[in-house]
C-alpha positions as CSV (number, residue, x, y, z in Angstrom):
1,M,0.0,0.0,0.0
2,C,1.7,3.2,-1.1
3,T,0.4,6.7,-1.5
4,I,1.3,7.8,-5.1
5,V,0.4,11.4,-5.8
6,F,-0.9,12.3,-9.3
7,Y,-2.6,15.3,-10.9
8,I,-6.1,14.7,-12.2
9,L,-7.1,18.3,-12.7
10,N,-3.9,20.1,-13.5
11,L,-5.5,23.4,-14.5
12,T,-7.9,25.5,-12.5
13,S,-11.1,26.0,-14.4
14,N,-12.9,29.3,-14.1
15,S,-16.3,27.6,-13.7
16,L,-19.2,29.7,-15.0
17,V,-21.9,27.6,-13.4
18,N,-22.6,24.8,-11.0
19,A,-21.7,21.5,-12.7
20,Q,-24.8,19.9,-11.2
21,D,-27.0,22.3,-13.2
22,L,-25.3,21.4,-16.5
23,T,-26.4,19.0,-19.2
24,E,-25.6,18.7,-22.9
25,E,-28.9,20.5,-23.5
26,T,-28.4,23.4,-21.1
27,I,-24.9,24.1,-22.5
28,Q,-26.6,25.4,-25.6
29,N,-27.9,28.4,-23.5
30,Y,-24.3,29.7,-23.2
31,A,-22.0,31.5,-25.6
32,Q,-20.3,29.1,-28.0
33,N,-16.8,30.2,-27.1
34,V,-17.2,28.9,-23.5
35,H,-18.6,25.5,-24.5
36,D,-15.3,23.7,-24.1
37,S,-14.9,25.0,-20.5
38,L,-18.5,23.7,-19.8
39,Y,-17.7,20.3,-21.2
40,Y,-14.7,20.2,-18.8
41,E,-17.2,20.9,-15.9
42,L,-19.2,17.9,-17.1
43,F,-16.1,15.8,-17.1
44,K,-15.4,16.7,-13.5
45,A,-18.9,15.9,-12.5
46,N,-18.7,12.4,-14.0
47,R,-15.0,11.5,-13.6
48,T,-15.5,8.9,-10.8
49,S,-19.0,7.6,-11.6
50,D,-18.9,7.0,-15.4
51,Y,-15.5,6.8,-17.1
52,D,-16.9,6.3,-20.6
53,L,-19.3,9.2,-20.3
54,A,-16.5,11.4,-18.9
55,I,-14.2,10.5,-21.8
56,S,-16.9,11.4,-24.4
57,Y,-17.2,14.8,-22.8
58,C,-13.5,15.3,-23.0
59,Q,-13.4,14.2,-26.7
60,R,-16.1,16.8,-27.5
61,G,-14.2,19.4,-25.5
62,I,-11.0,18.8,-27.6
63,V,-12.9,19.4,-30.8
64,L,-14.3,22.7,-29.5
65,S,-11.0,23.8,-28.0
66,R,-9.3,23.4,-31.4
67,S,-12.2,25.3,-33.1
68,Y,-12.0,28.2,-30.6
69,K,-8.2,28.1,-30.5
70,H,-8.1,27.4,-26.7
71,P,-4.9,25.2,-26.5
72,Q,-4.9,25.6,-22.7
73,F,-8.2,23.7,-22.5
74,E,-7.0,21.1,-25.1
75,V,-4.1,20.4,-22.7
76,K,-6.5,19.9,-19.9
77,F,-8.7,17.4,-21.8
78,Y,-5.7,15.3,-22.9
79,N,-4.6,15.1,-19.3
80,A,-8.1,14.1,-18.2
81,I,-8.5,11.4,-20.8
82,G,-5.1,10.0,-19.9
83,W,-6.1,9.7,-16.3
84,L,-9.5,8.1,-17.2
85,K,-7.9,5.6,-19.5
86,Q,-5.4,4.7,-16.8
87,Q,-8.3,4.0,-14.4
88,Q,-9.8,1.7,-17.0
89,G,-6.5,-0.2,-17.2
90,K,-6.0,1.0,-20.9
91,Y,-2.4,2.0,-20.4
92,T,-1.4,2.4,-24.0
93,E,-4.2,4.8,-24.8
94,S,-3.5,6.6,-21.5
95,E,0.1,7.2,-22.5
96,Q,-0.9,8.3,-26.0
97,N,-3.1,11.1,-24.6
98,Y,-0.5,12.2,-22.1
99,R,2.0,12.5,-24.9
100,K,-0.3,14.6,-27.0
101,G,-0.8,16.9,-24.0
102,I,3.0,17.2,-23.6
103,D,3.5,18.2,-27.2
104,I,0.9,21.0,-26.9
105,A,2.3,22.1,-23.5
106,R,5.8,22.2,-24.9
107,E,4.6,24.5,-27.8
108,L,3.0,26.8,-25.3
109,G,6.1,26.9,-23.1
110,A,3.9,25.8,-20.1
111,K,6.5,24.4,-17.7
112,D,4.0,23.9,-14.9
113,R,1.8,21.7,-17.2
114,L,4.9,19.7,-18.4
115,M,5.7,19.2,-14.7
116,F,2.2,17.7,-14.1
117,F,2.3,15.5,-17.3
118,Y,5.7,14.0,-16.5
119,N,4.6,13.2,-13.0
120,N,1.4,11.5,-14.3
121,L,3.4,9.6,-16.8
122,G,5.6,8.4,-14.0
123,V,2.5,7.2,-12.1
124,L,1.3,5.4,-15.3
125,F,4.6,3.6,-15.9
126,E,4.8,2.7,-12.2
127,A,1.4,1.0,-12.5
128,Q,2.9,-1.1,-15.3
129,T,6.1,-1.9,-13.3
130,R,8.1,0.1,-15.9
131,Y,10.1,1.5,-13.1
132,D,13.0,2.8,-15.2
133,D,10.5,4.9,-17.3
134,A,8.7,6.0,-14.2
135,L,11.9,7.2,-12.5
136,E,13.0,9.0,-15.7
137,N,9.7,10.9,-15.9
138,Y,9.7,11.7,-12.1
139,F,13.1,13.3,-12.4
140,K,12.0,15.4,-15.3
141,S,9.0,16.5,-13.2
142,M,11.4,17.3,-10.3
143,D,13.6,19.5,-12.6
144,Y,10.6,21.6,-13.6
145,A,9.4,21.8,-9.9
146,R,12.8,23.1,-8.8
147,E,13.0,25.5,-11.8
148,L,9.5,26.9,-10.9
149,G,10.4,27.0,-7.2
150,S,7.3,25.0,-6.3
151,K,8.0,23.4,-2.9
152,K,4.7,21.5,-2.8
153,D,5.4,19.8,-6.2
154,Q,9.0,19.0,-5.1
155,V,7.5,17.1,-2.1
156,V,5.0,15.3,-4.4
157,T,7.8,14.2,-6.8
158,L,10.2,13.3,-4.0
159,N,7.5,11.1,-2.6
160,N,6.9,9.3,-5.9
161,I,10.6,8.8,-6.6
162,G,11.0,7.3,-3.1
163,L,8.2,4.9,-3.9
164,V,9.9,3.7,-7.1
165,Y,13.0,2.8,-5.0
166,Y,10.7,1.1,-2.5
167,R,9.2,-1.0,-5.4
168,I,12.6,-2.1,-6.7
169,G,13.9,-3.0,-3.2
170,Q,16.3,-0.1,-2.8
171,Y,14.7,0.9,0.5
172,Q,17.4,3.1,2.0
173,Q,17.5,5.2,-1.2
174,G,13.7,5.4,-1.0
175,I,14.0,6.6,2.6
176,D,16.6,9.3,1.6
177,Y,14.2,10.8,-1.0
178,L,11.2,10.6,1.3
179,T,13.1,12.3,4.1
180,Q,14.0,15.1,1.8
181,G,10.3,15.6,1.1
182,I,9.5,15.5,4.8
183,N,12.1,18.2,5.6
184,I,10.7,20.5,2.9
185,A,7.1,19.8,3.9
186,G,7.9,20.4,7.6
187,K,9.5,23.8,6.9
188,E,6.6,24.9,4.7
189,N,4.0,23.5,7.1
190,M,2.4,21.2,4.5
191,E,0.5,18.8,6.7
192,T,-1.2,16.9,3.9
193,E,2.1,16.2,2.2
194,L,3.6,15.2,5.5
195,V,0.9,12.5,6.0
196,F,1.7,10.6,2.8
197,S,5.5,11.1,3.1
198,Y,5.5,9.7,6.7
199,T,3.3,6.8,5.6
200,N,5.6,5.8,2.7
201,R,8.8,6.2,4.7
202,G,7.2,3.8,7.2
203,L,6.8,1.2,4.5
204,C,10.5,1.4,3.5
205,L,11.5,1.1,7.2
206,I,9.3,-2.1,7.6
207,E,11.1,-3.7,4.6
208,L,14.4,-3.0,6.4
209,K,13.0,-4.7,9.5
210,R,13.1,-1.5,11.4
211,Y,9.5,-2.1,12.6
212,K,9.5,0.3,15.6
213,E,10.7,3.2,13.5
214,G,8.1,2.3,10.8
215,L,5.4,2.2,13.5
216,K,6.5,5.7,14.7
217,N,6.1,7.1,11.2
218,F,2.6,5.6,10.7
219,T,1.6,7.0,14.2
220,E,2.9,10.4,13.3
221,A,0.8,10.3,10.0
222,E,-2.3,9.3,12.0
223,R,-1.6,12.2,14.5
224,L,-1.4,14.7,11.6
225,C,-4.6,13.5,10.1
226,K,-6.4,14.0,13.4
227,L,-5.0,17.6,13.6
228,Q,-6.5,18.3,10.2
229,G,-9.9,16.9,11.3
230,G,-9.4,13.7,9.4
231,C,-7.9,12.7,6.0
232,D,-9.4,11.3,2.8
233,N,-10.4,7.6,2.7
234,Q,-7.3,6.6,0.7
235,S,-4.9,8.2,3.1
236,M,-6.6,6.5,6.1
237,T,-6.5,3.2,4.2
238,D,-2.7,3.5,3.8
239,I,-2.1,4.6,7.4
240,Y,-4.0,1.7,8.9
241,Y,-2.4,-0.7,6.5
242,G,1.0,0.6,7.8
243,L,0.0,0.3,11.4
244,G,-1.4,-3.2,10.9
245,S,1.7,-4.5,9.0
246,S,4.0,-3.0,11.6
247,Q,2.2,-4.9,14.4
248,Y,2.1,-8.1,12.2
249,F,5.9,-8.2,11.6
250,M,6.5,-7.5,15.3
251,G,4.3,-10.6,16.1
252,N,1.4,-8.7,17.5
253,F,-1.3,-10.5,15.4
254,K,-4.3,-9.4,17.5
255,E,-3.4,-5.7,17.3
256,S,-2.6,-6.2,13.6
257,E,-6.0,-7.7,12.8
258,Q,-7.7,-4.7,14.5
259,Y,-5.8,-2.2,12.4
260,F,-6.4,-4.2,9.2
261,T,-10.2,-4.4,9.9
262,T,-10.4,-0.6,10.3
263,G,-8.2,0.0,7.3
264,F,-10.4,-2.4,5.2
265,D,-13.5,-0.3,5.9
266,F,-11.7,2.7,4.5
267,A,-10.4,0.7,1.5
268,V,-14.0,-0.3,0.7
269,K,-15.1,3.4,0.9
270,S,-12.2,4.5,-1.4
271,N,-13.0,1.6,-3.9
272,N,-9.3,1.4,-4.7
273,A,-8.6,-2.1,-6.3
274,V,-4.9,-2.1,-5.2
275,S,-5.8,-1.3,-1.6
276,L,-8.6,-3.9,-1.5
277,S,-6.2,-6.5,-3.0
278,L,-3.6,-5.8,-0.4
279,Y,-6.0,-5.9,2.6
280,F,-7.4,-9.3,1.4
281,Y,-3.8,-10.5,1.0
282,F,-2.8,-9.6,4.6
283,Q,-6.0,-11.0,6.0
284,S,-5.1,-14.2,4.2
285,K,-1.7,-14.2,5.8
286,L,-3.2,-13.8,9.2
287,L,-5.4,-16.9,8.6
288,V,-2.3,-18.8,7.4
289,E,-0.7,-18.1,10.8
290,E,-3.8,-19.6,12.4
291,E,-3.5,-22.6,9.9
292,Q,-7.0,-21.9,8.5
293,Y,-5.8,-22.6,4.9
294,E,-9.1,-23.0,3.1
295,Q,-10.4,-19.6,4.3
296,A,-7.0,-18.1,3.6
297,L,-7.3,-19.3,-0.1
298,T,-10.8,-17.8,-0.4
299,L,-9.5,-14.4,0.8
300,L,-6.4,-14.7,-1.5
301,D,-8.7,-15.4,-4.4
302,S,-10.5,-12.0,-3.6
303,S,-7.1,-10.3,-3.5
304,N,-6.1,-11.8,-6.9
305,H,-9.4,-10.7,-8.4
306,H,-8.8,-7.0,-7.5
307,A,-5.1,-7.2,-8.6
308,H,-6.1,-8.6,-12.0
309,R,-8.8,-6.0,-12.4
310,V,-6.2,-3.2,-12.6
311,Q,-3.3,-5.4,-13.8
312,S,-1.2,-4.7,-10.7
313,K,1.8,-7.0,-11.3
314,I,3.3,-6.4,-7.9
315,R,0.1,-7.4,-6.2
316,I,-0.2,-10.5,-8.5
317,L,3.4,-11.4,-7.7
318,N,2.9,-11.3,-4.0
319,N,-0.3,-13.3,-4.3
320,L,1.5,-16.0,-6.3
321,E,4.1,-16.3,-3.6
322,L,1.5,-16.8,-0.9
323,Y,-0.5,-19.3,-3.0
324,S,2.7,-21.4,-3.3
325,E,3.3,-21.1,0.5
326,I,-0.3,-22.2,1.3
327,Y,-0.2,-25.2,-1.0
328,E,3.2,-26.2,0.3
329,R,1.7,-26.2,3.9
330,L,-1.2,-28.3,2.5
331,K,1.3,-30.8,1.1
332,D,-0.1,-30.2,-2.4
333,T,3.3,-30.3,-4.2
334,E,1.8,-30.0,-7.7
335,Q,-0.1,-26.8,-6.9
336,A,2.8,-25.4,-4.9
337,L,5.2,-26.0,-7.7
338,K,2.8,-24.5,-10.3
339,Y,2.4,-21.2,-8.4
340,K,6.2,-21.1,-7.6
341,N,7.0,-21.3,-11.3
342,L,4.4,-18.6,-12.0
343,Y,5.9,-16.5,-9.3
344,I,9.4,-16.8,-10.8
345,A,8.2,-16.0,-14.3
346,T,6.3,-13.0,-13.2
347,K,9.2,-11.7,-11.2
348,D,11.6,-12.1,-14.1
349,S,9.2,-10.2,-16.4
350,I,9.1,-7.3,-13.9
351,F,12.8,-7.1,-12.8
352,S,14.6,-7.8,-16.1
353,N,18.2,-7.1,-16.8
354,S,17.3,-4.2,-19.1
355,L,15.3,-2.6,-16.2
356,K,18.4,-2.8,-14.0
357,E,20.6,-1.3,-16.7
358,N,18.2,1.5,-17.4
359,L,17.9,2.2,-13.6
360,N,21.7,2.4,-13.3
361,K,21.8,4.8,-16.3
362,I,19.2,7.1,-14.8
363,Q,20.9,7.1,-11.4
364,L,24.3,7.9,-13.1
365,Q,22.6,10.9,-14.9
366,E,21.3,12.2,-11.6
367,A,24.7,11.8,-10.0
368,Q,26.2,13.9,-12.8
369,K,23.6,16.5,-12.2
370,E,24.6,16.6,-8.5
371,K,28.2,16.9,-9.5
372,Q,27.5,19.8,-11.7
373,A,25.5,21.5,-8.9
374,I,28.6,21.1,-6.7
375,I,30.7,22.8,-9.4
376,D,28.3,25.6,-9.6
377,R,28.3,26.1,-5.9
378,Q,32.1,26.1,-5.9
379,N,32.1,28.7,-8.7
380,Q,29.9,30.9,-6.5
381,V,32.5,30.5,-3.7
382,I,35.2,31.7,-6.1
383,E,33.2,34.7,-7.1
384,Q,32.7,35.7,-3.4
385,R,36.4,35.3,-2.8
386,N,37.2,37.5,-5.8
387,L,35.0,40.2,-4.3
388,I,37.0,40.1,-1.1
389,I,40.2,40.1,-3.1
390,I,39.2,43.3,-4.9
391,L,38.3,45.1,-1.7
392,T,41.7,44.0,-0.2
393,L,43.5,45.5,-3.2
394,I,41.8,48.8,-2.7
395,A,42.8,48.8,1.0
396,F,46.4,48.1,0.1
397,A,46.5,51.1,-2.2
398,L,46.4,53.3,0.9
399,T,49.7,51.8,2.1
400,G,51.5,52.0,-1.2
401,S,51.9,48.2,-1.5
402,V,49.4,47.6,-4.3
403,G,51.9,45.9,-6.7
404,V,53.1,43.4,-4.1
405,L,49.7,42.5,-2.9
406,L,48.3,42.1,-6.4
407,Y,51.1,39.6,-7.2
408,K,50.3,37.6,-4.1
409,L,46.6,37.6,-4.6
410,N,46.8,36.8,-8.2
411,N,49.0,33.8,-7.5
412,A,46.8,32.7,-4.6
413,N,43.7,32.9,-6.8
414,K,45.3,30.9,-9.6
415,R,46.4,28.2,-7.2
416,S,43.0,28.0,-5.7
417,K,41.3,27.8,-9.1
418,I,43.7,25.2,-10.4
419,E,43.3,23.0,-7.3
420,L,39.5,23.4,-7.5
421,E,39.4,22.3,-11.2
422,D,41.6,19.4,-10.3
423,V,39.2,18.5,-7.4
424,V,36.2,18.6,-9.7
425,S,37.8,16.5,-12.5
426,K,38.7,13.7,-10.0
427,R,35.6,14.0,-7.8
428,T,33.7,10.8,-9.0
429,A,36.7,8.4,-8.7
430,E,38.6,9.9,-5.8
431,L,36.0,11.8,-3.7
432,K,37.7,11.4,-0.3
433,L,41.1,12.4,-1.6
434,S,39.7,15.4,-3.4
435,N,37.9,16.6,-0.3
436,R,41.2,16.5,1.7
437,K,42.9,18.6,-1.0
438,L,40.0,21.1,-1.1
439,R,40.2,21.5,2.7
440,A,44.0,22.0,2.4
441,A,43.4,24.7,-0.2
442,N,40.8,26.4,2.0
443,K,43.2,26.3,4.9
444,E,45.9,28.0,2.8
445,Y,43.4,30.6,1.7
446,D,42.3,31.2,5.3
447,N,45.9,31.6,6.4
448,F,46.4,34.1,3.5
449,I,43.3,36.1,4.5
450,Y,44.4,36.3,8.1
451,R,48.0,37.4,7.1
452,T,46.5,40.0,4.7
453,Y,44.2,41.2,7.4
454,H,47.1,41.8,9.8
455,D,49.2,43.4,7.0
456,L,46.4,45.9,6.4
457,R,45.5,46.4,10.1
458,G,48.9,47.9,10.9
459,P,49.0,50.6,8.2
460,L,45.3,51.5,8.9
461,A,46.1,51.9,12.6
462,T,49.1,54.1,11.6
463,I,47.0,56.3,9.4
464,T,44.4,56.7,12.2
465,G,47.1,57.6,14.7
466,L,48.8,60.1,12.4
467,T,45.4,61.7,11.6
468,R,44.7,62.2,15.3
469,V,48.2,63.7,15.9
470,A,47.8,66.0,12.9
471,G,44.4,67.0,14.2
472,M,45.8,68.0,17.6
473,E,48.7,70.0,16.1
474,S,46.7,71.8,13.4
475,T,44.2,74.5,14.1
476,I,43.3,75.3,10.4
477,T,39.6,74.7,9.8
478,G,40.0,73.3,6.3
479,V,42.8,71.0,7.3
480,Q,40.7,69.7,10.3
481,A,37.9,68.9,7.9
482,H,40.2,66.9,5.6
483,L,41.7,65.1,8.5
484,Q,38.3,64.2,9.9
485,H,37.3,62.8,6.5
486,I,40.4,60.7,6.3
487,S,39.7,59.4,9.8
488,N,36.1,58.6,9.0
489,T,37.1,56.7,5.8
490,T,39.8,54.8,7.7
491,S,37.2,53.8,10.4
492,K,34.8,52.6,7.8
493,L,37.5,50.6,6.0
494,T,38.5,49.1,9.4
495,S,34.9,48.1,10.1
496,T,34.5,46.6,6.6
497,L,37.8,44.7,7.0
498,N,36.6,43.3,10.4
499,N,33.3,42.2,8.9
500,L,35.1,40.5,6.0
501,I,37.4,38.6,8.3
502,M,34.3,37.7,10.4
503,V,32.7,36.1,7.2
504,N,35.8,33.9,6.8
505,E,35.6,32.9,10.5
506,L,31.8,32.1,10.2
507,K,32.4,29.7,7.3
508,S,35.2,27.8,9.0
509,R,34.5,27.7,12.8
510,E,33.3,24.5,14.4
511,L,29.6,24.5,15.6
512,N,28.8,24.2,19.3
513,F,25.1,23.5,19.8
514,Q,23.5,24.4,23.1
515,V,20.2,25.7,24.5
516,V,19.6,29.4,23.6
517,N,16.8,31.5,25.1
518,L,15.7,33.7,22.2
519,R,13.9,36.4,24.2
520,V,16.8,36.9,26.6
521,Q,19.4,37.1,23.8
522,I,17.2,39.6,21.8
523,E,16.8,41.9,24.8
524,E,20.6,41.8,25.4
525,I,21.3,42.6,21.7
526,Y,18.9,45.5,21.8
527,H,20.6,47.2,24.8
528,Q,24.0,46.6,23.2
529,V,23.3,48.0,19.7
530,K,20.9,50.9,20.4
531,S,22.4,54.4,20.4
532,P,22.1,56.6,23.5
533,D,19.7,59.0,21.7
534,C,17.6,56.2,20.1
535,K,13.9,57.0,20.2
536,V,12.6,53.9,18.4
537,K,10.0,51.9,20.2
538,F,11.3,48.3,20.6
539,T,8.8,45.4,21.5
540,I,9.3,41.6,21.9
541,A,6.2,39.5,21.5
542,S,6.7,35.8,22.4
543,V,4.0,33.2,22.3
544,E,6.2,30.5,23.8
545,E,6.7,29.8,27.5
546,G,10.4,30.2,28.4
547,G,10.9,32.8,25.7
548,G,11.2,30.3,22.8
549,S,14.3,28.3,23.7
550,I,16.0,26.4,20.9
551,I,19.1,24.2,20.4
552,T,21.6,25.9,18.1
553,D,25.1,27.4,17.9
554,K,24.9,30.3,20.4
555,M,27.5,32.6,18.8
556,L,26.1,32.3,15.3
557,C,22.5,32.7,16.5
558,I,23.4,35.9,18.4
559,L,25.2,37.2,15.3
560,L,22.2,36.5,13.1
561,L,19.8,38.2,15.5
562,R,22.1,41.1,16.1
563,E,22.4,42.0,12.4
564,L,18.6,41.8,12.0
565,V,17.9,44.0,15.0
566,K,20.7,46.5,14.0
567,N,19.2,46.6,10.5
568,A,15.6,47.2,11.8
569,L,16.8,50.0,14.2
570,F,19.0,51.7,11.5
571,Y,16.1,51.9,9.0
572,S,13.3,52.8,11.4
573,K,11.8,56.3,11.5
574,D,13.6,58.5,14.1
575,E,10.6,59.9,15.9
576,E,7.8,57.5,15.1
577,G,9.9,54.4,14.6
578,E,8.8,51.0,16.0
579,V,10.6,47.6,15.8
580,I,8.5,44.5,16.7
581,V,10.1,41.1,17.2
582,K,7.8,38.1,17.3
583,I,8.8,34.5,18.5
584,M,6.5,31.7,17.3
585,K,6.5,27.9,16.9
586,N,4.4,25.9,14.4
587,R,3.0,22.4,14.6
588,A,6.1,20.9,13.0
589,N,8.1,22.3,16.0
590,I,9.9,24.9,13.8
591,T,10.6,28.1,15.6
592,E,10.1,31.4,13.7
593,V,11.6,34.8,14.6
594,E,10.0,37.7,12.8
595,V,11.6,41.2,12.9
596,S,9.6,44.2,11.5
597,N,10.1,48.0,11.3
598,N,8.0,50.8,9.9
599,G,10.9,52.6,8.3
600,V,12.5,52.6,4.8
601,D,10.8,50.2,2.3
602,I,12.8,47.7,0.3
603,P,12.3,47.9,-3.5
604,E,10.8,44.6,-4.8
605,S,13.2,44.9,-7.7
606,I,16.0,44.2,-5.3
607,G,14.1,41.6,-3.2
608,N,16.3,38.9,-1.6
609,K,19.4,40.3,-3.2
610,V,19.8,42.4,0.0
611,F,21.4,39.3,1.4
612,D,24.1,39.4,-1.2
613,I,27.5,40.9,-0.2
614,F,27.8,44.7,-0.7
615,I,24.1,45.1,-1.9
616,V,22.1,48.0,-0.3
617,G,18.4,48.5,-0.5
618,S,18.1,52.3,-0.3
619,E,20.0,55.6,-0.4
620,R,20.3,55.4,3.4
621,H,22.6,52.4,3.9
622,G,25.6,51.0,5.8
623,E,28.4,48.9,4.5
624,G,26.3,46.3,2.7
625,L,27.6,43.5,4.9
626,G,25.2,43.1,7.8
627,L,22.5,41.1,6.1
628,Y,25.1,39.1,4.2
629,L,26.6,38.1,7.6
630,A,23.2,37.2,8.8
631,Q,22.6,35.0,5.8
632,V,26.0,33.2,6.2
633,A,25.3,32.6,9.9
634,A,21.8,31.2,9.1
635,E,23.2,28.8,6.5
636,R,25.8,27.5,9.0
637,I,23.2,26.6,11.7
638,G,20.6,25.3,9.2
639,A,18.2,28.2,9.6
640,T,16.3,29.9,6.7
641,I,16.2,33.7,6.4
642,S,14.0,35.6,4.0
643,I,12.0,38.9,3.5
644,K,8.4,38.3,4.4
645,K,7.2,41.8,3.5
646,F,8.9,44.6,1.6
647,A,6.9,47.4,3.1
648,N,4.3,48.5,5.7
649,P,6.1,47.2,7.6
650,V,9.4,45.8,6.3
651,T,9.5,42.3,7.8
652,F,12.3,39.7,8.0
653,S,11.7,36.1,9.0
654,V,14.1,33.4,10.3
655,Y,13.1,29.7,10.6
656,F,15.1,27.7,13.1
657,P,14.9,23.9,12.5
658,P,13.9,21.6,15.4
659,R,16.8,19.7,17.1
660,E,16.7,17.2,20.0
661,N,19.2,17.1,22.9
């Protein structure tokens, strides 16, 4: 029993009327150019009760969509027919309709529709045990989901990919993909998606004989359903199957039977043939344990009937194995051998050598994509380092050592780039060795940055000292102004240099996790950073007892919060300014800190670029490093920082992940 997610209605229809009031006759009362949308409403009204009638409505809708040049509705109808044909077990016709929809969606450049189609094709191929084709299409759907930034669709596809690995017996890989989906759904508070992801991860854990962990996942799915006021019949069917099978494999047959009985009631309501087949199968296994073989065979016949009704090869395969076991216990060698041979033949037809080769090829392609992503991230690191190098060159110009520094920095950058290219080229074959080389290169770069910092710190301190001495000795007003300007510039450069070295330290220091009281730390930060003449009203609103305590790295957490509070105070209105800090926790145990101020708005054209280094959001600005430091600190401790509102008031939000002691 697995929860596969597919898209039946992948476009929102602007319904003109209530579908219950529609008939083919009443459609004629409406303008002709909306008839295709009305036929789509008729399809929706009949899609579960009469497949053939629903298909006929879709076919008429396609003709009308072409006539009125409504390709977006033509796409919808092909998707609908594909789904209906799949429910009828007409897989070839289903695929043909999905393919036609894909061709039109590709011409329209409709990436969201292509994402839906590839997911539905994956579901179709999975039903036919074409697991290599299913996996290939799920990965295509995932690429579109990531490109579109759709978190929900990423969770859906990760769930379906995880299930393919479950089907082919690669349970740990299935757990890895399902866990990715759970992490995203938890952060985004997607309770429905969490239900089916927990359920399916529990199935993988059971296959690895980690029954207690599996039971914990099914129990969490049941808890989330209750929080939502109940889930749909299919979800409840799957959850109670998981609870029952966990108890069965732990030897608790009485508890198992109770769960299977409850789940069977939901399976009947959902009228899902695969679910009914699986429940009859497990009820038959329970009777085998009680040595009631004739009754077990009767229930197994029912399971086989439902499996053949939808051509579920996996269900048929499991049934054949149980038939063989029952007849073996009955000492009927001929029947036992017959079903054993059928089991072997069916298994070979599903898990062929070509399937294994194609699966390996697909997994290799995904590994190459991951390697390219690593290269892209390393290139970003090089770009950030280059920015630091440029600023360091400017600072050295003040000391007259530009030529020497340029030579050193150029050589260091070339060495780093050469080593990085070497690491990437050897990554697949020598991953551990290349990681050690990369760490050595980073250490060399860190040492160079620290040496450069101290080389610059001395001349800057000298300039500052000479400026102060000159200021005390000179009484000329014009000279005093120039000296003050030099002093201010040197101070800003010193501050920028300190922040840059802090960036380097943030990325390399070891993390030390401990309990941090957010309310206490925010209050201390406020008193540290506010100026003596500050008139801004500062309020902390906490909905958690104990001020919202979390487990994280204290130093990085304080740095992150300090930069957000400093930013809010700096940009608040002087007289009427107000900064509000809220501390909240959602049902997934994720803590959110929200910092808002009613000061200078952030242009939406800049958006989240304010977290990039040296980016400023208005004419009134600082060094362009504060929010970048906050972003770096957040990434190190696994937190997520973003702009929730760009104005009225400007609001920043930080999500801290849950951690256990």
